[in-house]
C-alpha atoms as one frame of an Amber mdcrd trajectory, in Angstrom:
protein
 160.748 171.322  44.258 164.150 170.167  45.488 163.144 166.518  45.742 161.784
 166.396  42.165 165.023 165.777  40.265 166.979 162.787  39.061 163.683 160.839
  38.858 163.244 157.634  36.868 159.930 157.030  35.047 158.633 153.599  35.994
 155.275 153.866  34.194 151.844 155.454  34.116 148.793 154.659  36.225 145.549
 154.829  34.266 141.900 154.306  35.236 139.639 152.486  32.782 135.859 152.848
  33.058 134.354 151.724  29.728 130.620 151.974  29.028 128.513 148.901  29.727
 128.292 146.499  26.757 124.509 146.993  26.631 124.653 150.805  26.715 124.581
 151.335  22.950 121.742 148.889  22.371 119.758 150.313  25.290 120.070 153.876
  23.975 119.029 152.780  20.478 115.968 150.908  21.747 114.942 153.815  23.957
 115.155 156.173  20.982 113.061 153.774  18.886 110.397 153.972  21.594 110.361
 157.800  21.643 112.469 158.168  24.786 115.154 160.856  24.533 118.471 160.148
  26.256 120.579 162.977  27.699 123.951 162.703  29.447 124.512 164.640  32.682
 128.025 164.312  34.102 130.626 166.119  36.115 133.370 164.816  33.819 135.202
 166.718  31.093 133.265 167.388  27.910 136.076 165.832  25.818 135.891 162.553
  27.754 132.083 162.570  27.668 131.851 163.147  23.922 134.317 160.314  23.333
 132.173 157.960  25.416 129.057 159.145  23.554 130.630 158.165  20.232 131.322
 154.691  21.631 127.634 154.153  22.490 126.201 155.545  19.273 125.517 159.183
  20.179 127.239 161.054  17.354 127.793 164.808  17.173 125.953 165.639  20.411
 125.114 169.215  21.321 127.138 170.044  24.465 126.422 172.490  27.276 128.935
 173.018  30.101 128.361 173.706  33.767 130.069 177.150  33.792 127.700 178.279
  31.027 124.687 176.931  32.935 125.818 178.897  35.981 125.246 182.126  34.040
 121.852 181.131  32.603 118.464 181.973  34.063 115.903 179.204  34.583 114.000
 180.344  31.472 117.151 180.344  29.357 118.067 176.886  30.624 114.551 175.590
  29.894 114.989 176.713  26.304 118.410 175.102  26.005 117.635 171.666  27.432
 115.453 170.585  24.513 118.252 170.382  21.932 121.193 169.732  24.231 122.238
 166.087  24.537 125.378 166.284  26.684 125.711 168.360  29.847 129.284 168.173
  31.152 131.371 169.610  33.988 128.277 169.771  36.163 127.866 170.249  39.885
 125.050 168.479  41.775 123.031 171.718  41.697 123.413 171.950  37.916 121.986
 168.443  37.495 119.007 169.313  39.640 118.363 172.504  37.650 118.474 170.586
  34.368 115.914 168.067  35.667 113.598 170.881  36.742 114.064 172.640  33.395
 113.021 169.503  31.516 109.983 169.111  33.784 108.998 172.730  33.161 108.835
 171.871  29.447 106.244 169.177  30.136 108.608 166.186  30.088 108.419 163.225
  32.434 112.034 162.715  33.491 113.817 159.604  34.668 117.351 159.953  36.004
 119.915 157.154  36.333 122.816 157.770  38.719 124.999 155.986  41.259 127.167
 158.640  42.910 126.918 161.087  45.784 126.650 163.984  43.342 123.560 162.386
  41.761 121.420 162.416  44.916 119.713 165.816  44.339 118.831 164.929  40.735
 117.563 161.481  41.777 115.218 163.093  44.290 113.996 165.718  41.825 113.373
 163.407  38.871 109.943 161.866  38.342 111.628 158.460  38.490 115.005 158.138
  40.189 116.920 155.013  39.137 120.093 153.626  40.681 122.000 150.325  40.781
 122.721 147.930  43.622 126.419 148.856  43.579 125.708 152.581  44.014 126.597
 154.584  47.104 124.034 154.467  49.901 122.786 158.044  49.443 122.082 157.398
  45.765 120.112 154.237  46.508 118.168 155.974  49.286 117.291 158.812  46.903
 116.068 156.471  44.150 112.642 155.091  43.364 114.017 152.048  41.519 117.220
 150.071  42.053 118.419 147.925  39.150 119.672 144.480  40.158 120.605 143.248
  36.682 123.890 144.234  35.075 122.151 145.316  31.875 120.760 148.660  30.789
 118.227 146.904  28.553 115.969 146.563  31.594 115.300 150.304  31.218 113.595
 149.675  27.888 111.721 146.718  29.349 110.537 148.884  32.220 109.301 151.608
  29.871 107.337 149.139  27.729 105.837 147.341  30.724 104.828 150.680  32.209
 103.062 151.627  28.989 101.276 148.259  28.944 100.044 148.778  32.499  98.885
 152.299  31.674  97.164 151.056  28.525  95.247 148.393  30.444  94.265 150.917
  33.118  92.851 153.173  30.401  90.974 150.194  28.939  89.331 149.461  32.272
  88.293 153.071  32.812  86.786 153.301  29.327  84.933 149.994  29.713  83.600
 150.542  33.217  82.660 154.194  32.809  81.032 153.717  29.393  79.036 150.741
  30.640  77.846 152.482  33.805  76.997 155.660  31.904  74.827 153.703  29.464
  73.170 151.638  32.204  72.153 154.831  33.978  70.088 155.920  30.966  68.570
 152.469  30.620  67.478 152.156  34.256  66.086 155.691  34.432  64.191 155.316
  31.159  62.774 151.877  31.952  61.637 153.000  35.410  59.607 155.777  33.842
  57.177 153.538  31.907  57.369 150.028  33.405  54.797 148.977  36.019  57.544
 147.020  37.818  61.260 147.355  38.562  63.336 146.860  35.377  65.676 144.577
  37.342  65.592 143.389  40.936  68.366 144.534  43.337  69.756 141.007  43.707
  69.825 140.623  39.928  71.694 143.924  39.530  74.271 142.866  42.107  74.713
 139.502  40.387  75.073 141.195  37.002  77.706 143.595  38.326  79.575 140.802
  40.096  79.788 138.686  36.947  80.808 141.677  34.807  83.505 142.688  37.290
  84.811 139.115  37.366  85.170 139.168  33.579  87.371 142.259  33.867  89.756
 140.892  36.502  91.856 139.441  33.666  92.353 142.800  31.931  95.862 143.186
  33.485  96.907 140.113  31.463  95.680 141.584  28.196  97.957 142.459  25.310
  98.382 146.064  24.164  98.600 147.007  20.476 102.171 147.625  19.309 101.129
 150.971  17.822  99.950 152.112  21.241 103.357 151.336  22.781 105.486 153.323
  20.340 105.214 156.607  22.213 104.539 157.788  25.776 100.944 158.582  26.736
  99.389 160.997  29.205  96.031 161.245  30.885  93.707 162.921  28.389  90.745
 163.541  30.660  88.883 165.647  28.119  89.156 162.989  25.438  88.311 160.249
  27.934  85.179 162.107  29.043  84.181 162.618  25.429  84.663 158.906  24.705
  82.431 157.918  27.625  79.677 160.339  26.614  79.687 159.148  22.984  80.212
 155.397  23.416  78.212 154.905  26.630  74.704 155.632  25.295  75.135 153.074
  22.485  74.473 150.298  24.984  71.274 152.085  26.019  70.003 151.874  22.453
  70.204 148.093  22.579  68.797 147.985  26.090  65.707 149.796  24.778  65.584
 147.386  21.852  65.520 144.578  24.429  62.742 146.339  26.327  60.729 146.573
  23.110  61.278 142.886  22.298  60.374 141.714  25.798  57.245 143.867  25.999
  55.945 143.616  22.441  57.186 140.246  21.177  57.055 138.280  24.425  54.192
 140.227  26.113  55.987 140.814  29.414  53.742 143.581  30.744  52.348 141.123
  33.270  55.389 138.836  33.410  58.186 140.745  35.176  60.263 137.592  35.749
  60.599 136.986  31.989  61.431 140.670  31.446  64.087 140.564  34.184  65.606
 137.410  32.703  65.773 138.865  29.190  67.354 142.164  30.205  69.772 140.472
  32.639  71.140 138.232  29.887  71.276 140.993  27.246  72.955 143.446  29.631
  75.587 140.921  30.703  76.300 139.773  27.145  76.633 143.286  25.703  78.773
 144.596  28.580  81.137 141.653  28.380  81.312 141.640  24.594  81.987 145.350
  24.306  85.148 144.886  26.380  86.722 143.311  23.300  85.705 146.217  21.051
  86.934 148.969  23.372  90.212 147.246  24.317  91.808 147.985  20.905  91.804
 150.640  18.200  91.794 147.866  15.610  89.029 145.512  14.479  88.391 143.150
  17.421  88.844 139.400  16.977  90.287 139.956  13.471  93.166 142.440  13.728
  93.606 142.263  17.498  92.797 139.371  19.807  92.599 139.611  23.578  94.791
 137.524  25.856  93.691 133.959  26.569  92.764 134.692  30.219  90.520 137.581
  29.099  88.888 135.458  26.409  88.311 132.590  28.834  86.894 134.836  31.558
  84.545 136.529  29.065  83.185 133.228  27.771  82.883 131.824  31.289  80.959
 134.829  32.559  78.395 134.970  29.730  77.925 131.201  29.923  77.350 131.455
  33.671  74.838 134.262  33.198  72.903 132.251  30.619  72.893 129.112  32.780
  71.562 131.057  35.760  68.238 131.481  33.946  67.767 127.735  33.357  69.218
 126.062  36.468  66.202 125.641  38.709  67.465 126.431  42.238  69.623 129.394
  41.143  66.894 130.751  38.849  64.303 130.603  41.676  66.616 132.403  44.104
  67.397 135.170  41.615  63.859 135.373  40.227  64.649 134.170  36.684  62.658
 132.038  34.267  63.673 130.111  31.152  63.842 132.297  28.046  62.147 131.167
  24.800  64.345 129.998  21.853  63.297 133.000  19.741  64.875 135.303  22.333
  68.329 133.794  21.781  68.052 134.288  18.010  67.054 137.928  18.475  69.865
 138.395  21.020  72.422 137.042  18.558  71.278 139.545  15.930  71.433 142.439
  18.414  74.931 141.469  19.517  76.205 141.462  15.938  74.657 144.866  15.248
  75.976 146.174  18.570  79.560 145.173  17.807  79.444 146.633  14.291  77.859
 149.914  15.426  80.270 150.371  18.327  83.238 149.595  16.074  82.070 152.199
  13.534  81.551 154.856  16.201  84.907 154.021  17.818  86.710 154.299  14.451
  85.034 157.654  13.763  85.959 158.870  17.249  89.633 157.974  16.822  89.787
 159.726  13.435  87.992 162.781  14.805  89.538 163.161  18.266  92.557 160.809
  18.297  93.464 157.989  20.680  92.244 157.942  24.229
């Protein structure tokens, strides 16, 4: 051009956008927790690979947008597993990559802050943005990070796994207990001349047991359980309930035998009700601590303090209900003989050992639930 001559160079204008100081550590910790990290960007592959080296991603496999444009969805699904860096992408390319990963059975989180990231943020299972992102990116996200540190991503993953682990604990405990109680009530009703437990006593038992489980969200989760992502394994969960649940019925029938044969309760339903109420509450509450971990309870893995306190408080309350006059009269309880408590202690020890053995066999045979 005519005006581009006799020019004097005054300098260069450069833009600097270095990676966050926590990026390398965040990527390393995510990898150590079985979370794969992939880079999706519209930038040049040369710039992207250089940034990857700065944050600890060495020799990444690269796939470019023009190549993706020529690939079918099946071809792309096969390529996304081993590819780490996707560069020179359009917004549509990012969305296709997210869908390809999902088609391979992956749960995908996507972190982005630009206009071009909006389609991928919407498509991802978890869209993540930052408070300084453009409005469309924040509106398309499920989570907005307020801290200027990528380490919160790792913290979020671990906390999510803890929540999921405690949810699984509750389902296993509640379903196993209810499944076993069903057999006990049906069986006892078949041969007893009276109700095995009065309606008010059943409601009280369930209320106390449920109160003991309200502290499960505070419970710790074994480190081994947190090392990899978990999915709902409904088949394994159903199998666990069917195998573990009836164990409690065995000890319920042992209690029936003791109350009827040792303490002659055929004509003393109040004593029978008191004995089964206490045994049922003690075993249900105690088994929480066996099921909550794959390790040996109380020795290799200890529950959180709130869960321990609530468990002790609930069983103590249940025992006191049979000896405190006004409450016992309202609920229809009577004082249990000293021999009963000795027999109950023996049954509880056997119950814990048997359940632990069956649980260990189940994990070896079918894997974690």
